[in-house]
C-alpha positions as CSV (number, residue, x, y, z in Angstrom):
1,M,42.0,28.7,-20.9
2,D,39.8,29.5,-23.7
3,K,36.8,29.9,-24.4
4,F,36.0,26.2,-25.8
5,E,37.6,25.1,-23.0
6,R,36.5,27.0,-20.5
7,F,32.7,25.6,-22.0
8,L,33.3,22.2,-22.3
9,D,34.8,22.0,-18.6
10,R,31.6,23.3,-17.0
11,A,29.5,22.1,-19.9
12,E,30.1,19.0,-17.9
13,R,30.6,19.5,-14.4
14,L,26.1,20.0,-15.6
15,M,26.7,16.8,-16.5
16,D,27.9,15.9,-13.8
17,R,25.1,17.3,-12.0
18,L,22.6,16.3,-14.2
19,E,23.4,12.2,-13.2
20,R,23.3,12.6,-9.8
21,I,19.2,14.3,-10.2
22,L,18.6,12.3,-12.6
23,P,16.5,8.9,-12.0
24,R,18.8,5.9,-13.2
25,P,17.7,3.6,-17.0
26,P,15.2,0.8,-16.1
27,S,17.7,-2.4,-15.4
28,S,17.1,-5.5,-16.7
29,G,17.2,-8.0,-14.8
30,A,16.5,-8.5,-10.2
31,D,18.3,-10.6,-7.8
32,W,15.0,-12.2,-6.8
33,D,17.1,-13.8,-4.8
34,A,18.0,-11.4,-1.9
35,A,14.8,-10.6,-0.5
36,L,11.6,-11.5,0.1
37,A,10.7,-7.9,-0.3
38,F,12.0,-5.1,-2.5
39,R,11.0,-1.6,-3.1
40,W,11.1,0.0,-6.9
41,E,13.4,3.2,-6.8
42,Q,15.0,4.9,-9.7
43,G,14.4,3.0,-11.2
44,R,15.6,-0.5,-10.4
45,L,14.7,-2.8,-7.3
46,V,16.0,-2.4,-4.8
47,P,16.1,-5.3,-2.5
48,V,14.2,-4.9,1.4
49,P,16.7,-7.5,4.2
50,H,14.5,-6.2,7.5
51,L,10.8,-6.8,7.1
52,H,8.5,-6.1,9.5
53,R,7.3,-9.6,10.9
54,V,4.0,-9.1,11.9
55,R,1.9,-11.8,11.7
56,L,-1.9,-13.0,11.0
57,D,-2.6,-13.2,15.0
58,D,-1.5,-9.6,15.7
59,L,-3.8,-7.9,13.9
60,L,-7.3,-8.0,16.1
61,R,-10.6,-7.4,15.2
62,I,-10.5,-6.6,12.1
63,D,-11.1,-11.3,11.2
64,S,-13.6,-10.5,8.6
65,Q,-10.7,-8.5,6.1
66,K,-7.8,-10.9,7.1
67,H,-10.2,-13.7,5.9
68,I,-11.1,-12.3,2.5
69,I,-8.0,-10.6,2.2
70,A,-5.9,-14.4,2.9
71,Q,-8.1,-16.2,0.8
72,N,-7.4,-14.0,-2.4
73,T,-3.9,-14.4,-1.5
74,C,-4.3,-18.6,-0.4
75,Q,-5.6,-18.7,-4.1
76,F,-3.2,-16.9,-6.2
77,V,0.1,-18.3,-4.5
78,Q,-1.9,-22.1,-5.3
79,G,-2.7,-20.5,-9.5
80,K,-5.7,-20.1,-9.0
81,P,-7.9,-16.8,-10.2
82,A,-7.5,-14.2,-7.9
83,N,-8.7,-10.4,-7.4
84,N,-6.5,-7.6,-7.6
85,A,-7.6,-6.0,-3.9
86,L,-8.1,-2.4,-3.0
87,L,-7.6,-1.7,1.1
88,T,-9.8,1.6,2.7
89,G,-10.9,3.0,5.4
90,A,-9.4,3.9,9.0
91,R,-6.2,5.6,9.1
92,G,-4.3,2.5,12.0
93,T,-6.7,0.1,11.7
94,G,-4.2,-2.8,10.0
95,K,-4.3,-2.2,6.0
96,S,-0.6,-2.1,5.9
97,S,0.0,-4.6,8.0
98,L,-2.3,-6.6,7.0
99,V,-0.1,-6.7,3.7
100,K,3.2,-7.3,6.0
101,A,1.7,-10.0,7.5
102,L,0.6,-12.0,4.5
103,L,4.2,-11.8,2.7
104,N,5.2,-13.7,6.2
105,E,2.4,-16.2,5.7
106,Y,2.7,-17.0,2.0
107,A,6.9,-16.6,1.5
108,K,7.1,-19.9,1.6
109,D,4.8,-20.1,-1.3
110,G,7.1,-18.0,-3.2
111,L,4.5,-14.7,-2.5
112,R,6.7,-11.7,-3.2
113,V,6.2,-8.3,-2.8
114,I,7.1,-5.2,-4.8
115,E,6.3,-1.5,-3.1
116,V,5.7,1.0,-5.8
117,G,5.3,5.1,-4.8
118,K,2.7,7.2,-6.8
119,P,5.8,8.5,-8.7
120,Q,6.7,5.2,-9.6
121,L,3.8,4.1,-11.1
122,A,4.4,5.5,-14.2
123,E,6.7,3.0,-14.3
124,L,5.0,-0.5,-13.8
125,P,4.6,-2.1,-17.9
126,H,8.1,-2.6,-17.2
127,I,8.6,-3.6,-13.4
128,I,5.2,-5.8,-15.4
129,G,7.9,-7.1,-17.3
130,L,10.0,-7.9,-15.0
131,V,7.9,-10.2,-13.5
132,T,6.7,-11.9,-16.5
133,G,7.8,-15.9,-16.6
134,R,9.6,-16.2,-12.9
135,P,7.9,-18.7,-11.1
136,E,7.2,-15.9,-7.7
137,R,3.9,-14.7,-7.3
138,F,4.5,-10.6,-6.4
139,I,2.1,-8.7,-4.6
140,L,2.2,-4.4,-5.9
141,Y,2.1,-3.8,-3.3
142,C,1.0,1.0,-3.2
143,D,0.6,2.1,0.3
144,D,-1.7,5.4,1.2
145,L,-2.8,5.7,-2.6
146,S,-4.3,9.2,-4.1
147,F,-4.5,10.5,-7.1
148,N,-4.7,13.8,-9.1
149,A,-6.6,13.7,-12.1
150,D,-3.5,14.7,-14.4
151,E,-0.6,12.8,-12.0
152,P,1.0,10.4,-14.3
153,G,0.7,7.1,-12.4
154,Y,-2.7,7.5,-12.8
155,P,-3.4,6.1,-16.2
156,A,-0.6,3.6,-15.7
157,L,-1.9,1.7,-13.0
158,K,-5.6,2.5,-14.5
159,A,-4.3,0.7,-17.5
160,A,-2.5,-2.0,-15.6
161,L,-5.7,-2.7,-13.9
162,D,-8.0,-3.1,-16.4
163,G,-7.8,-1.2,-19.8
164,S,-4.7,-2.2,-21.4
165,L,-4.4,-4.5,-24.4
166,T,-0.8,-5.6,-21.8
167,A,-2.3,-7.7,-19.4
168,L,-0.8,-7.8,-15.8
169,S,1.2,-10.9,-15.7
170,D,-0.4,-14.1,-14.8
171,N,1.6,-14.0,-11.5
172,L,1.5,-10.9,-10.4
173,L,-1.5,-9.1,-8.1
174,I,-1.9,-4.9,-7.0
175,Y,-3.0,-4.0,-3.4
176,A,-3.3,-1.0,-2.5
177,T,-4.2,0.6,0.4
178,S,-6.1,4.2,0.6
179,N,-8.3,6.5,3.1
180,R,-10.0,7.0,0.4
181,R,-12.8,4.9,-1.4
182,H,-12.8,6.4,-4.5
183,L,-8.7,7.4,-4.7
184,M,-9.0,10.7,-6.1
185,P,-10.3,13.8,-4.6
186,E,-13.8,14.8,-4.8
187,Y,-16.4,18.2,-4.7
188,M,-19.1,19.8,-4.2
189,E,-19.5,20.7,-7.7
190,E,-19.1,17.5,-9.0
191,N,-22.7,16.9,-7.5
192,L,-24.2,19.1,-9.2
193,A,-23.6,17.9,-12.5
194,T,-25.9,15.0,-11.5
195,K,-28.7,14.4,-13.5
196,Y,-31.8,12.6,-12.7
197,V,-33.1,10.9,-15.3
198,G,-37.9,10.1,-14.3
199,E,-36.1,8.2,-10.6
200,E,-33.3,7.3,-12.3
201,V,-29.6,9.2,-11.0
202,H,-27.3,9.4,-14.3
203,P,-23.4,10.1,-12.4
204,G,-21.2,13.9,-13.9
205,E,-18.3,12.8,-16.2
206,S,-16.2,14.4,-13.5
207,V,-17.7,11.9,-11.1
208,E,-17.6,8.0,-12.8
209,E,-14.0,8.9,-13.8
210,K,-13.2,9.0,-10.1
211,I,-15.2,5.9,-9.6
212,S,-14.1,4.2,-12.8
213,L,-10.9,3.5,-11.2
214,S,-12.2,2.4,-7.3
215,E,-13.7,-0.3,-10.1
216,R,-11.2,-1.5,-11.5
217,F,-9.9,-3.5,-8.6
218,G,-11.9,-6.9,-7.5
219,L,-12.0,-7.1,-4.5
220,W,-13.0,-3.7,-1.6
221,V,-12.1,-4.2,1.1
222,S,-13.8,-1.9,4.6
223,F,-11.8,-0.9,7.5
224,Y,-13.3,0.8,10.7
225,P,-12.5,2.5,13.8
226,F,-12.3,1.0,16.3
227,S,-14.1,0.5,19.9
228,Q,-13.0,1.5,23.7
229,E,-13.6,-2.1,23.4
230,D,-11.5,-2.8,20.9
231,Y,-9.4,-0.7,21.5
232,L,-8.3,-2.5,25.0
233,S,-8.1,-5.1,23.4
234,I,-5.1,-4.6,21.4
235,V,-3.1,-3.3,23.7
236,E,-3.4,-5.6,26.0
237,H,-2.2,-8.1,23.6
238,W,1.0,-5.8,22.8
239,L,1.6,-5.3,26.5
240,R,1.8,-9.0,26.8
241,H,3.8,-9.6,23.9
242,L,6.0,-7.0,25.1
243,G,6.5,-8.4,28.4
244,V,4.0,-7.2,30.7
245,K,1.8,-9.6,32.1
246,A,-1.8,-8.1,32.8
247,M,-3.3,-5.4,31.7
248,D,-4.1,-3.5,35.2
249,D,-6.2,-0.1,35.7
250,A,-3.1,2.0,35.3
251,A,-2.5,1.3,32.7
252,R,-6.3,0.9,30.6
253,Q,-6.3,4.9,32.3
254,G,-2.8,4.9,30.5
255,A,-4.8,3.9,26.9
256,L,-7.4,5.5,27.5
257,Q,-6.0,8.8,28.1
258,W,-3.2,8.0,25.0
259,S,-5.8,7.4,23.0
260,I,-7.4,11.3,23.8
261,Q,-3.9,13.4,23.1
262,R,-3.4,11.0,19.8
263,G,-7.6,11.8,18.8
264,S,-7.8,7.9,17.1
265,R,-8.4,4.7,19.0
266,S,-6.9,2.6,16.1
267,G,-4.3,-0.3,15.7
268,R,-1.2,1.7,15.5
269,V,-2.3,4.7,18.7
270,A,-2.5,1.3,20.9
271,W,0.9,0.0,19.6
272,Q,3.0,2.9,20.4
273,F,0.8,3.5,23.7
274,A,2.3,-0.5,24.6
275,R,5.9,0.5,24.0
276,D,5.5,3.1,25.9
277,W,4.5,1.8,28.3
278,A,6.7,-1.9,28.7
279,G,10.0,0.9,28.3
280,R,8.7,2.8,31.6
281,R,8.0,-0.1,33.8
């Protein structure tokens, strides 16, 4: 084998390796009948065949949050004006579960969910193009969202929400969950740039930039840590759901000890304890 043939052989093997790691080119369509929910992966919509069948009635102690988001979603599936929504607050309090429950509640009315990870947000214009003109109503769902200013998804999301010459399709809303209200890290030095003009406060440019993304969501819905009473009522609900008829003193003490070990009284921790307790008994 001469040098040129060896070069061609090495080039071909290199191309094979690159094809395995490079993202696929954006797809031109999707099988919309394959599922009610999809994930955007490597430039294409991947159906999610097995959904988490949580119901709105299973989400306790967040009644006001449920009402706000359910009302907004109901307006949306009926073709009425509705807002993009940012769900923020304590971990494990039902932000992500609420979006899943909305799909179960309104799928019969044409609602569909497309989950997009933070690295894929730069491809938002292509996703918007795929759903434009479809009869379904789509929630583009971004879970546990936070940014650094130099990440490519940040300007794409900001432009899609409000600021791009191309508007969002009428059949698409963006719902995002985050533990951060402003979606970006905040530093003490940024507050030092705040100026005081008489009795007026003028935040520094970096602070204004961070606020500008979150304020483009029409709805802000905050979730708060649960009290001990809230936590125990959620434990009791899930124990009944799993076949335990009543929560006795032993279960109550076990639930409290479980929350202390986890350092949290959240709906997620309550669900995890209930599974453990019911499984062992």
